[in-house]
Structures are given as C-alpha cells and as structure tokens.
C-alpha positions as CSV (number, residue, x, y, z in Angstrom):
1,D,-0.1,-0.4,-0.1
2,V,1.0,3.4,-0.7
3,N,0.5,5.8,1.8
4,I,-0.1,9.5,0.3
5,N,-0.3,12.5,2.7
6,T,-3.2,14.5,1.6
7,E,-2.0,18.0,2.4
8,D,1.1,17.1,0.1
9,A,-1.0,15.8,-2.5
10,E,-3.4,18.9,-2.5
11,A,-0.1,21.1,-2.2
12,A,1.7,19.0,-5.3
13,I,-1.7,19.7,-7.4
14,V,-1.5,23.4,-6.6
15,K,2.3,23.8,-7.1
16,V,1.2,22.1,-10.7
17,Q,-1.7,24.3,-11.3
18,N,0.3,27.7,-10.5
19,F,3.0,26.8,-12.8
20,T,0.6,26.2,-15.5
21,R,-0.9,29.2,-15.0
22,Q,2.5,31.0,-15.3
23,H,3.5,29.0,-18.6
24,R,0.6,30.1,-20.3
25,G,0.8,33.7,-18.9
26,I,4.6,33.7,-20.4
27,L,2.7,32.0,-23.7
28,E,0.2,34.4,-23.9
29,K,2.9,37.6,-23.5
30,R,4.9,35.9,-26.2
31,R,1.9,35.9,-28.2
32,R,1.1,39.4,-27.6
33,L,4.8,40.8,-28.4
34,A,4.5,38.5,-31.4
35,N,1.4,40.6,-32.8
36,E,2.8,44.1,-31.6
37,I,6.1,43.5,-33.8
38,N,4.3,42.1,-36.2
39,S,1.7,45.3,-36.4
40,Q,4.1,47.7,-36.1
41,L,6.1,45.9,-38.9
42,E,3.1,46.3,-41.2
43,Y,2.3,49.6,-39.9
44,A,6.1,50.9,-40.3
45,Q,5.8,49.6,-43.8
46,E,2.4,51.4,-44.7
47,R,4.2,54.6,-43.5
48,K,7.1,54.1,-45.6
49,D,4.9,53.1,-48.7
50,N,2.6,56.4,-48.2
51,K,5.5,58.5,-47.2
52,L,3.3,59.0,-44.2
53,D,6.2,60.9,-42.1
54,L,6.6,63.0,-44.9
55,F,2.9,64.1,-44.9
56,M,2.3,64.5,-41.2
57,A,5.7,66.8,-41.0
58,N,3.5,68.5,-43.9
59,L,0.6,69.2,-42.1
60,Y,2.7,69.9,-39.0
61,E,4.4,73.0,-41.1
62,K,0.7,74.3,-41.8
63,L,0.0,74.7,-38.0
64,P,2.4,77.5,-37.3
65,E,0.8,79.3,-33.9
66,L,1.5,75.4,-32.3
67,E,4.8,75.1,-33.1
68,S,6.8,74.9,-30.0
69,K,4.2,74.9,-27.8
70,K,2.8,72.2,-25.2
71,V,-0.4,72.9,-25.0
72,T,-3.4,70.6,-23.3
73,H,-6.1,69.4,-24.9
74,D,-8.8,71.9,-24.4
75,A,-6.4,74.7,-25.3
76,L,-5.9,73.0,-28.6
77,L,-9.0,72.6,-29.4
78,D,-9.5,76.6,-28.3
79,T,-6.4,77.6,-30.6
80,I,-8.1,75.8,-33.7
81,D,-11.7,76.8,-33.3
82,K,-9.6,81.0,-33.1
83,M,-7.6,80.0,-36.2
84,R,-10.9,78.9,-38.2
85,Q,-12.5,81.8,-37.3
86,K,-9.4,83.6,-39.4
87,G,-10.3,81.5,-42.3
88,W,-7.8,78.7,-41.9
89,P,-7.4,75.8,-43.2
90,A,-9.6,77.2,-46.5
91,N,-6.7,80.3,-46.6
92,I,-3.4,77.8,-47.1
93,E,-2.1,78.4,-50.8
94,I,-1.9,75.8,-53.2
95,E,0.9,75.7,-55.7
96,E,-1.9,74.7,-58.9
97,K,1.4,73.7,-61.4
98,K,2.6,71.3,-58.9
99,Y,-0.4,69.5,-57.1
100,T,-2.1,67.1,-59.4
101,G,-4.4,65.4,-56.4
102,I,-8.0,65.9,-55.3
103,H,-9.4,69.3,-55.0
104,L,-12.3,69.4,-52.2
105,S,-15.0,72.4,-52.7
106,D,-15.0,74.8,-50.1
107,D,-18.5,75.2,-50.3
108,N,-19.7,71.6,-50.3
109,G,-16.5,70.1,-47.8
110,V,-15.8,66.7,-47.4
111,T,-18.4,64.9,-49.6
112,K,-19.1,61.0,-50.3
113,D,-17.6,61.3,-53.8
114,A,-14.4,62.7,-53.0
115,I,-13.6,60.4,-49.9
116,I,-13.9,57.6,-52.6
117,D,-12.2,59.1,-55.2
118,M,-9.3,59.9,-53.0
119,M,-9.5,56.2,-51.8
120,D,-9.8,54.9,-55.7
121,R,-6.3,56.8,-56.7
122,L,-4.3,55.7,-53.3
123,N,-5.2,52.3,-53.9
124,E,-4.5,52.4,-57.8
125,Q,-1.2,54.3,-57.1
126,A,-0.2,51.6,-54.6
127,R,-1.7,49.0,-57.2
128,K,0.9,50.3,-60.1
129,E,4.3,51.2,-58.0
130,A,3.7,47.6,-56.2
131,K,3.4,45.9,-59.6
132,K,6.5,48.0,-60.9
133,R,8.6,48.1,-57.6
134,K,8.6,52.0,-58.7
135,H,9.8,53.9,-55.6
136,C,6.3,55.4,-53.9
137,T,5.5,59.3,-54.8
138,G,3.2,59.0,-51.3
139,I,0.1,60.2,-50.1
140,K,1.4,63.8,-50.6
141,G,0.6,64.2,-54.6
142,I,-2.8,62.9,-53.9
143,L,-3.9,64.6,-50.8
144,H,-2.8,68.3,-50.1
145,A,-2.0,69.0,-46.3
146,K,-5.0,71.9,-46.8
147,Y,-7.7,69.1,-47.6
148,A,-6.6,66.6,-44.9
149,L,-6.9,69.3,-42.5
150,T,-10.4,69.8,-44.0
151,I,-11.3,66.1,-43.8
152,A,-10.0,65.8,-40.1
153,L,-11.8,69.4,-38.5
154,Q,-15.0,68.1,-40.5
155,Y,-14.6,65.1,-38.5
156,M,-13.8,66.5,-35.4
157,D,-17.1,68.9,-35.9
158,M,-19.2,65.5,-36.1
159,V,-17.2,63.7,-33.0
160,R,-17.8,67.1,-30.6
161,K,-21.4,67.0,-31.3
162,L,-21.5,63.3,-30.2
163,P,-22.1,62.2,-26.5
164,S,-19.1,60.2,-24.9
165,V,-21.0,57.0,-24.9
166,V,-23.1,56.3,-28.2
167,H,-25.4,53.6,-28.3
168,V,-25.8,51.8,-31.7
169,S,-28.7,50.3,-32.7
170,T,-29.7,47.8,-35.4
171,A,-33.4,48.7,-35.6
172,L,-33.3,50.0,-39.2
173,S,-30.5,48.4,-40.5
174,G,-30.8,44.7,-39.4
175,K,-26.9,44.4,-39.1
176,L,-23.6,45.6,-37.8
177,T,-20.2,45.1,-39.4
178,V,-17.6,45.2,-36.9
179,V,-14.2,46.0,-38.2
180,G,-11.1,44.7,-35.9
181,D,-7.8,46.4,-36.0
182,I,-6.3,47.0,-39.6
183,H,-3.3,48.6,-38.2
184,G,-3.5,51.6,-40.9
185,Q,-3.8,49.6,-43.8
186,L,-5.6,51.3,-46.3
187,R,-5.7,48.5,-48.8
188,D,-7.4,46.3,-46.1
189,L,-10.0,49.3,-45.5
190,I,-10.8,49.4,-49.4
191,Q,-10.7,45.5,-49.7
192,I,-13.7,45.5,-46.7
193,F,-15.7,48.6,-48.3
194,R,-15.3,46.9,-51.7
195,H,-16.7,43.2,-50.6
196,N,-19.4,44.6,-48.0
197,G,-19.8,47.8,-48.9
198,L,-19.7,51.3,-47.9
199,P,-20.5,52.9,-44.5
200,S,-24.4,54.5,-44.5
201,F,-27.3,54.2,-42.4
202,D,-28.4,50.6,-43.8
203,N,-25.1,49.4,-43.4
204,P,-23.3,50.6,-40.5
205,Y,-19.8,49.7,-39.2
206,L,-18.1,49.8,-36.1
207,F,-14.4,50.0,-36.2
208,N,-12.2,48.5,-33.3
209,G,-8.7,51.0,-34.1
C-alpha cells in the first residue's frame, strides 16, 4: 500500500496549477508581443510606402501657431477654433502647377464622392507602384495638407457633437459590421468596403482601432 499524504498531494496539485498558469501567461505575453511586433512592422511598411512621416511633417508646417508649444487638449481645441475663425485651413495656398491631387470644394466640404475618389486614387497608386516596384510618390501628391486638415476638422466637428457614449442600434439596418484593428492598412480598408459595401445608414460599421 502507498501512503499518500493528502496535504502533500494538494500542495503538489496547487504547484502544478500555478506552474501551468504561469507558463500560459508567458506564452500569452509572447503571443501578444509577436502580434505587436508584426503590427508595428506592417504599420511601419505602410508609413514607408505612403511617405506618411513626410506627409505628417507637412501637416505640422500648416500649424504655425502651435509650433514649440506644449498645450493641453482644451487649449489646443481653443487655438484651432480661433484659427478657423480667421479662415484656416481654407486660406492655405496650393501650388496648382505642382499639385495634381484631388480638390475639395470650399462650399460642399468633404463629400462622399470626394472620399471615394481619394481612396480609389490611393489604391490605384499603390497597385501600380507595387506592380512596377516603383519608388512611392506618397500620399502628399494625392491629398494636399489643406484638404487633409479639412477632412480632420469636419470629422472633429461631428465627434464634438456626439455624447461620450454612443448607443448603436440595428433597428433600421438589421445588421452591424464589426471591423477589428486593421493597423492603418488602407488597402485592407478598401478591400472591406469593396466586399461589404460603403458605410451608410443601411450598412453601419463599428471600427476597433
């Protein structure tokens, strides 16, 4: 007969369980780290392909009143509102001879057709350059900083009118498409819209990231 001490057996079981949990935790951390590295590499490649860093630097140049200033969120919004009262960003000049990208009407602002045109041109540019392995001209040639700021500000106006928590209803559409984090991949976004349709009241989307 084997004499097994109950307390020792329970202690051994607890140790095994703790070791198993610890091992699972390590594996989960490794998995998350691998996913994070992969996502960062994908996003870095996207930034490189579209020269996003240069584009963002160009945007920053259009914010002269914010240079070298550390401002709070509210102060930043207040500064932007004051600049808009002076006609910014509509008063940003465009070198028409050098710019061949899309134009947004000052009267109509950002329209659905303008956004679709921009996405199509970005996608077509990426497709051609990937096929020819040509050096990317970047997003700057398709979307001027003036219009990028116009889009961002129109979006900001919409968000500021919304409550902190937005209740999503499927009463009218009968469906809701939930999209995970696409890590800034424009081509993935275009592919989703191509297969599932553009966002609308009848075809709502919920984006995570």
